[in-house]
Phi, psi and omega in degrees: 000130181286130178277125177280124179276123181273140178296149179280122178289150176317123182243016181249324182288124179301146183207163173214148180247121179264114180241177180215162181281342174193175183292142176067028175274344177124024178301310183292321177299315180294318180296319181297316178289321180293323177303316179296313182295319182291333180293339176286341180256319181241094184302324181258101186240144177244165181219143175212138170243093189303320180232119181240145182249342178241117187224162175237159180268121177226117180050050178066010177248140175270118185237132179300139185295332178290327176295319178297316178303307182300318182295315183290324182284319188250352180048066191280352179059042175239142176300127182303323182294333177275334177287345180219071187291331182233117175253122183278095179282168183306326183256014183300311183298316178302313179298320180295316181295336176281324187247335179050054183268055187296319182298323177298317182291319178298314179297324179297316178297314184297313180297321179296317179298317179302320181287320178296322184279352183302122178058028177254154179271340184195149176231130174259126181251131180247132179275189179222114181072198182280179187304328184271351181300129183101354183300327184298331174246030171060032175221057175294165177301323178296316180294319180293319176301321177294316178303321183274354182062040185250142168281158192239143165247128178265132174252133179218163181283153184300149183142192181233295186296298185298313178304318181289325173300314181290325175299319180299316178299314180293323177300322180297317182290317176298319180298322180298329179270001180075025182259132183271130171264120183273342179169184188229142169247126174270131183242153176060047177269128180298135186302319184288350176246007189298313182296316181296312180296320180299314183298310187277329174293323177298319178294315182296318180291325178301324178294339178263004181078022182240151178260148171271112188264345180183154177227104184266123182289153176293132176233115184300329181306323183288344181264354184274125179283158173267164175298327179298315179297318179296318179300318179294318181296321183271352186053044187270155177270134176274118186272350178215175180238072185285338184083001182245040182294343178266013173307137178271137179263117180260335182210146180240131180235128174273118184280077181248009183254183179290162179301318181302317183282328182291335179302330180295345181259001179285090180221153177305137177091354181267136173254123177265127174248122184207152176304146183296343180269003174274065183295336179298323179289319178299314181296323180297331180284338187295321179296338183281356184267355186268129172054041176248138181293332181229145177302135183288345179224157171288323181169179176229138170245117175268132189247175177074012182054035181261100183282131180297165178293166182303313180299322180288322176299322176294320177298319180300327181299333183271354183284138185275006177235155182292141172238122184250152175242117181252151181285326187281165179286166187303319183296314179297319179296314181296322179295318179296319180295320181296320185270005186297131172276116184268118178247139176294137182241160183304329181275356181278067186302316182297318180293317183296319177297318178297316180299315179301314181295318182296314182293317179299325184274327193246000178241133182277086183292323178297323178292323176301313180299316179300314181293327178289329182276346178291127180057026181289000000 
């Protein structure tokens, strides 16, 4: 059997691989903030997410949404198709198990990295899910980090016991592939427990031979969805053009009470979910829209595919917040909004500024650079 010789990936450009102990632990948040911090040291920086699971269609190419985010925020001057060489479509695993074309995929990742790293001072590589994600098609995060010759930073959620347990599991898989983890970032740590968690997590990680590189405090703002994200999740119709589709939702109220009682919930950041035939609630919101410096609500979702009457639709046109019409009933809509995975988007300017500030303040970037340069 002929042995396929794999091309040697660029081994001179400094790089780091951002992994996590599980999905939604904060890889993208950490990567977004680290890119900004690293740009002060390495002006020409590249980014790659070798294996992506959530993608968008751009010019007939499937591109991971995190690659699109990084490109739009930082204008990295890297080809989008190379920043996201492998998009895991719904039938990707089945096709792989039938053909097992691992060498083709490895070469694609290596060539993409070489192009991303061209004339760059540093490349940030972002993983997907925990260390083992992708094992079914022989491209786990640990295997991809090995292919790229990258040292790893693990991101995990705040706490002491469970995060360190999960770090140990991931450490074992990276270690089996001969990949070095240089340290850990704790994310979403409650501010009133930050000092306590920092002290004992550092001690616990030290016992595992790992350094604590940062402790990022929990910020509720980063967990709040926008009306645009909710509209997409619900496949809802936008009934007006308020211009505030990026309003952040801080609290959700199901309008199942009387008009008199629902008025008490008309506050900035509140999303009202109510059946489309509750025109009394829609009408009740209208006086609150006059001569106010800020919209009194984040928005309204009308449910059950019950379209309001023409006079109420005309009233909705004047409202300064989005009003959506969803097909599903109120319970299903509220459940979907509650379970929504909130991802930072290029238009989330307030969130992006906060992430940059948090990482710059709470992550030891200089220590990261030192550890990456050791035995390089």
